[in-house]
C-alpha positions as CSV (number, residue, x, y, z in Angstrom):
1,X,208.3,105.5,121.3
2,X,209.3,104.1,118.0
3,X,206.4,103.8,115.3
4,X,205.5,100.0,114.6
5,X,204.5,99.2,110.8
6,X,201.5,97.8,109.7
7,X,201.6,95.1,107.0
8,X,200.9,95.5,103.4
9,X,198.4,92.8,101.6
10,X,199.9,91.2,98.9
11,X,197.0,90.9,97.4
12,X,196.4,88.9,93.7
13,X,192.4,90.2,92.3
14,X,192.7,93.4,91.0
15,X,189.3,94.0,90.2
16,X,186.9,95.6,93.3
17,X,186.1,93.3,96.4
18,X,184.0,90.7,95.6
19,X,181.8,88.6,97.5
20,X,184.7,85.9,98.0
21,X,187.4,88.5,98.7
22,X,184.9,89.8,101.3
23,X,183.7,86.4,102.6
24,X,187.5,85.9,103.0
25,X,188.0,88.2,104.6
26,X,184.9,87.3,106.7
27,X,185.5,84.2,107.7
28,X,189.5,83.5,107.9
29,X,190.8,86.5,108.7
30,X,190.6,87.7,112.1
31,X,193.1,91.0,112.7
32,X,195.2,90.7,115.0
33,X,195.0,91.9,118.7
34,X,196.4,95.1,118.8
35,X,199.8,96.1,120.7
36,X,201.2,99.0,119.7
37,X,201.9,101.0,123.1
38,X,199.7,104.4,123.5
39,X,201.5,105.8,126.8
40,X,200.3,109.5,127.0
41,X,198.5,109.6,124.4
42,X,194.7,111.4,124.1
43,X,192.7,110.1,121.4
44,X,189.1,110.9,120.3
45,X,186.8,108.6,119.5
46,X,183.2,108.9,117.8
47,X,179.9,106.8,118.1
48,X,182.1,105.0,120.9
49,X,179.0,104.3,123.2
50,X,178.2,100.8,121.6
51,X,179.4,98.9,119.6
52,X,183.1,98.6,117.5
53,X,183.5,102.0,119.0
54,X,183.1,100.9,122.0
55,X,185.4,98.3,122.0
56,X,188.3,100.0,120.1
57,X,188.1,102.2,123.5
58,X,188.9,99.6,125.5
59,X,192.0,98.1,122.9
60,X,194.0,102.2,124.0
61,X,192.8,101.5,127.7
62,X,194.1,98.8,128.1
63,X,197.4,99.8,125.4
64,X,197.8,102.7,128.0
65,X,195.9,105.8,126.3
66,X,196.4,108.6,128.6
67,X,192.9,110.3,127.5
68,X,190.1,108.8,125.8
69,X,186.9,110.8,125.0
70,X,183.8,109.4,123.8
71,X,182.4,112.0,121.0
72,X,178.8,110.8,122.2
73,X,175.3,112.1,120.9
74,X,174.1,110.9,124.4
75,X,175.8,112.6,127.6
76,X,174.2,109.5,129.2
77,X,174.7,106.2,127.0
78,X,178.3,108.3,127.1
79,X,178.2,108.2,131.0
80,X,176.7,104.6,131.2
81,X,180.0,103.4,128.4
82,X,182.7,104.7,130.5
83,X,181.8,103.3,133.6
84,X,181.9,100.3,131.7
85,X,184.9,101.0,130.3
86,X,186.6,102.3,133.5
87,X,184.9,98.7,135.5
88,X,186.7,96.2,132.7
89,X,190.0,98.0,132.4
90,X,190.2,99.1,136.0
91,X,191.3,102.7,134.3
92,X,189.8,105.4,135.9
93,X,189.9,108.6,135.2
94,X,190.6,108.3,131.0
95,X,187.6,108.2,130.1
96,X,186.1,111.6,129.4
97,X,182.6,111.7,128.0
98,X,181.9,114.9,125.3
99,X,178.1,115.3,123.9
100,X,178.7,115.8,119.9
101,X,175.1,115.3,117.4
102,X,177.2,114.7,114.0
103,X,173.5,116.0,112.7
104,X,174.0,119.3,113.7
105,X,177.0,121.5,113.0
106,X,176.8,124.0,115.4
107,X,177.4,120.7,117.7
108,X,179.9,119.6,115.7
109,X,182.2,123.6,115.8
110,X,181.3,123.3,120.0
111,X,183.0,119.7,120.7
112,X,185.5,121.1,118.2
113,X,186.3,124.2,120.0
114,X,185.8,122.3,123.6
115,X,188.2,119.8,122.3
116,X,191.1,123.0,121.2
117,X,191.6,123.5,124.9
118,X,192.8,120.3,124.7
119,X,197.1,120.2,125.8
120,X,197.7,117.5,123.7
121,X,196.3,115.6,120.8
122,X,197.4,112.8,119.1
123,X,194.7,110.6,116.8
124,X,191.3,111.2,116.2
125,X,188.7,108.4,115.1
126,X,185.9,109.0,113.0
127,X,183.3,106.1,113.9
128,X,180.1,107.6,114.1
129,X,177.8,107.1,111.7
130,X,174.4,106.3,110.5
131,X,172.0,103.5,108.3
132,X,168.7,103.6,107.0
133,X,166.7,103.7,103.6
134,X,163.8,106.3,105.1
135,X,164.6,109.6,103.7
136,X,165.3,112.9,106.3
137,X,167.6,115.8,106.1
138,X,169.8,117.5,108.5
139,X,171.4,120.3,107.8
140,X,169.7,120.8,105.5
141,X,171.0,117.5,103.5
142,X,170.1,113.8,103.1
143,X,170.7,112.7,106.5
144,X,173.0,110.3,105.1
145,X,175.2,113.0,103.9
146,X,175.1,115.7,106.2
147,X,176.2,112.3,109.1
148,X,178.1,109.9,107.3
149,X,180.4,112.5,105.1
150,X,179.9,116.3,105.5
151,X,180.0,116.4,109.2
152,X,182.7,114.1,109.5
153,X,184.6,116.2,107.6
154,X,184.1,119.4,109.1
155,X,185.0,117.7,112.4
156,X,188.1,116.7,111.1
157,X,189.1,119.6,109.3
158,X,188.6,121.8,112.7
159,X,190.5,119.8,114.4
160,X,193.6,120.1,112.5
161,X,194.6,122.6,114.5
162,X,194.5,121.0,118.1
163,X,196.2,117.8,116.2
164,X,199.3,119.7,114.8
165,X,200.4,121.3,117.7
166,X,200.4,118.1,119.8
167,X,204.0,117.9,121.7
168,X,203.7,114.3,120.7
169,X,206.6,112.4,119.7
170,X,204.4,111.0,116.9
171,X,202.8,112.4,113.6
172,X,199.0,112.4,114.5
173,X,196.4,110.8,113.0
174,X,192.9,111.0,111.5
175,X,191.0,108.2,110.3
176,X,188.2,107.7,108.8
177,X,185.6,104.5,109.4
178,X,184.4,103.3,106.1
179,X,183.0,100.3,104.6
180,X,184.2,97.5,102.2
181,X,180.6,97.7,101.0
182,X,181.9,101.0,99.0
183,X,182.6,98.5,96.4
184,X,178.9,97.6,95.6
185,X,178.1,100.8,94.0
186,X,179.4,104.2,91.5
187,X,178.7,107.8,91.8
188,X,177.2,109.5,88.7
189,X,176.0,112.3,90.3
190,X,179.5,113.5,90.5
191,X,179.6,115.2,87.2
192,X,176.1,117.6,88.7
193,X,176.8,121.1,89.2
194,X,176.4,120.3,92.7
195,X,176.3,116.8,93.7
196,X,175.5,117.4,97.7
197,X,172.5,119.2,96.2
198,X,171.9,116.4,93.8
199,X,171.8,113.8,96.1
200,X,169.8,115.1,98.4
201,X,167.2,115.6,96.5
202,X,163.8,113.3,97.8
203,X,162.5,112.4,94.2
204,X,166.2,110.6,93.2
205,X,167.4,109.3,96.3
206,X,168.0,105.9,95.8
207,X,167.9,105.1,99.7
208,X,168.8,101.5,99.8
209,X,172.1,102.5,98.7
210,X,172.3,105.4,100.2
211,X,174.3,104.3,103.1
212,X,176.8,102.5,100.6
213,X,177.3,105.4,98.7
214,X,178.0,107.4,101.3
215,X,181.2,105.3,102.2
216,X,182.8,105.6,99.3
217,X,181.9,109.4,98.9
218,X,184.1,109.2,102.3
219,X,186.8,107.6,100.8
220,X,187.2,109.7,97.7
221,X,187.1,112.8,100.2
222,X,189.4,110.7,103.2
223,X,192.3,110.2,99.6
224,X,191.3,114.1,98.7
225,X,192.1,115.8,102.6
226,X,194.8,113.3,102.4
227,X,196.3,115.5,99.5
228,X,195.7,118.8,100.7
229,X,197.6,118.1,104.5
230,X,201.2,117.6,104.2
231,X,202.6,113.8,105.0
232,X,204.9,115.1,107.2
233,X,202.5,117.2,109.4
234,X,199.7,114.2,110.0
235,X,198.4,110.6,109.1
236,X,195.2,110.1,107.0
237,X,193.6,106.9,105.9
238,X,190.5,105.5,105.8
239,X,189.4,101.9,106.6
240,X,186.8,99.3,106.4
241,X,186.6,97.5,110.0
242,X,184.6,94.6,107.8
243,X,180.9,93.4,108.8
244,X,180.7,93.4,112.7
245,X,178.2,92.8,115.7
246,X,176.8,95.9,116.0
247,X,173.5,98.4,116.3
248,X,173.8,99.3,112.5
249,X,171.0,97.9,110.9
250,X,169.0,98.3,113.4
251,X,166.5,100.8,111.4
252,X,166.9,98.5,108.7
253,X,162.9,97.1,107.5
254,X,162.1,94.7,105.5
255,X,163.8,91.8,102.5
256,X,167.0,93.7,103.6
257,X,167.0,93.3,107.6
258,X,166.2,89.8,107.2
259,X,169.6,89.1,104.9
260,X,171.7,91.2,106.4
261,X,170.1,89.5,110.0
262,X,171.5,86.4,108.4
263,X,174.5,87.7,106.9
264,X,175.6,89.1,110.2
265,X,174.8,85.1,112.1
266,X,177.0,83.5,109.0
267,X,180.1,85.8,109.2
268,X,180.3,88.8,111.5
269,X,183.0,90.0,113.4
270,X,182.5,90.3,117.1
271,X,182.8,93.8,118.2
272,X,185.9,93.4,120.2
273,X,187.4,92.3,116.6
274,X,186.1,94.7,114.9
275,X,187.4,96.7,117.6
276,X,190.8,96.3,116.8
277,X,190.8,97.4,113.0
278,X,189.8,101.0,114.7
279,X,193.4,100.5,117.0
280,X,195.1,99.4,113.8
281,X,193.9,102.8,111.6
282,X,195.9,104.8,114.3
283,X,199.5,103.5,114.7
284,X,201.3,106.7,113.5
285,X,202.9,104.3,110.4
286,X,203.4,107.3,108.2
287,X,202.7,104.7,105.0
288,X,199.4,104.7,105.9
289,X,199.0,108.1,104.3
290,X,196.1,108.4,102.2
291,X,195.7,105.2,101.5
292,X,193.5,102.7,102.8
293,X,193.3,99.7,104.9
294,X,191.8,96.3,104.8
295,X,192.0,93.2,107.5
296,X,194.5,96.1,109.9
297,X,196.6,96.5,106.3
298,X,197.4,99.0,104.0
299,X,195.3,97.2,100.2
300,X,194.4,100.0,98.0
301,X,193.2,96.8,95.8
302,X,190.9,96.5,97.7
303,X,188.9,99.7,96.8
304,X,186.8,100.0,94.4
305,X,187.4,100.0,90.7
306,X,185.9,103.8,90.6
307,X,187.8,104.5,93.3
308,X,190.7,103.5,91.7
309,X,189.6,105.0,88.0
310,X,190.7,108.1,86.6
311,X,187.0,109.1,86.7
312,X,187.0,108.7,90.6
313,X,189.7,110.4,90.9
314,X,188.0,113.3,89.1
315,X,184.9,112.7,91.1
316,X,186.9,113.1,94.4
317,X,187.8,116.5,93.5
318,X,184.9,117.5,92.3
319,X,183.3,116.7,95.8
320,X,186.3,118.2,97.1
321,X,185.2,121.7,95.9
322,X,181.4,120.9,96.8
323,X,182.2,120.6,100.0
324,X,183.9,123.0,101.3
325,X,181.8,125.7,99.1
326,X,179.3,124.2,101.7
327,X,181.7,124.0,105.4
328,X,182.9,127.3,104.3
329,X,179.5,128.9,104.6
330,X,180.0,127.7,108.0
331,X,183.7,128.7,108.9
332,X,186.0,130.4,106.6
333,X,188.6,129.6,105.3
334,X,188.3,125.9,107.1
335,X,191.9,125.3,105.5
336,X,193.7,128.1,106.2
337,X,195.3,126.4,109.1
């Protein structure tokens, strides 16, 4: 099976993805229906019981994936999603539901341990995430950081041995679902001694910004992970699906909810179209290693000026070191594999 190339965006804008470029993508760009043949492949999708994760699973079943594993917090919701997928695709026995609570590193370790029993793992779509303005903690850190960043990277690193030993003809892939709204904020906290602890200080937390900040951190860490993992063995990238119909803003209240709801009505992509971008991100194209995808194209110009700056590179390395200190307390020598 040969890989098919993803397009590289020929963008002329050099600044961060502006409001105009966001609107252009939302209103005038429709990512193509994926056509790559995933025959014989096993793929994990986290947060796949609804929204764009569910639609990505539907596309993958249509594209002949042998097994699609839904990593979900609620097994009942996952089973309902599996039944929905089987009815709509006519594929029975191809969907596997596994419990995974991204707010708990113990759940993440248990999930990765079960996945280690797979004969083959070809791709992982790290889609699970949260968005709220309420400050809470999980696993000792502010919950956005735990769910969207720390445990997402933890799971990616734990799954590396399983991915690398697979007998598939194509390189295995890990793709992180980020957000184009990472362009809205920088990250001055990276200069602190322990940025994750600083960002978990309730008195200093700017919760209306936190979702976007967490996605910015995810992009930086995905890029750094790609540096530390040999691109000849694995493909790692991150991407934005755009603003899509989903339950993402269900926990947001007040004026922000009103604005986002209006924006969704005016510009949002359907969940099916959003699902296309997830599938495009795990097409085995080596050139996407360490890159960022926008509108299902490699488009580094859509990254914020901070991410593309020298300061952004410094922040990236600093966050990676701080993250590894956290993760090595849970799994010593986590990068040894």
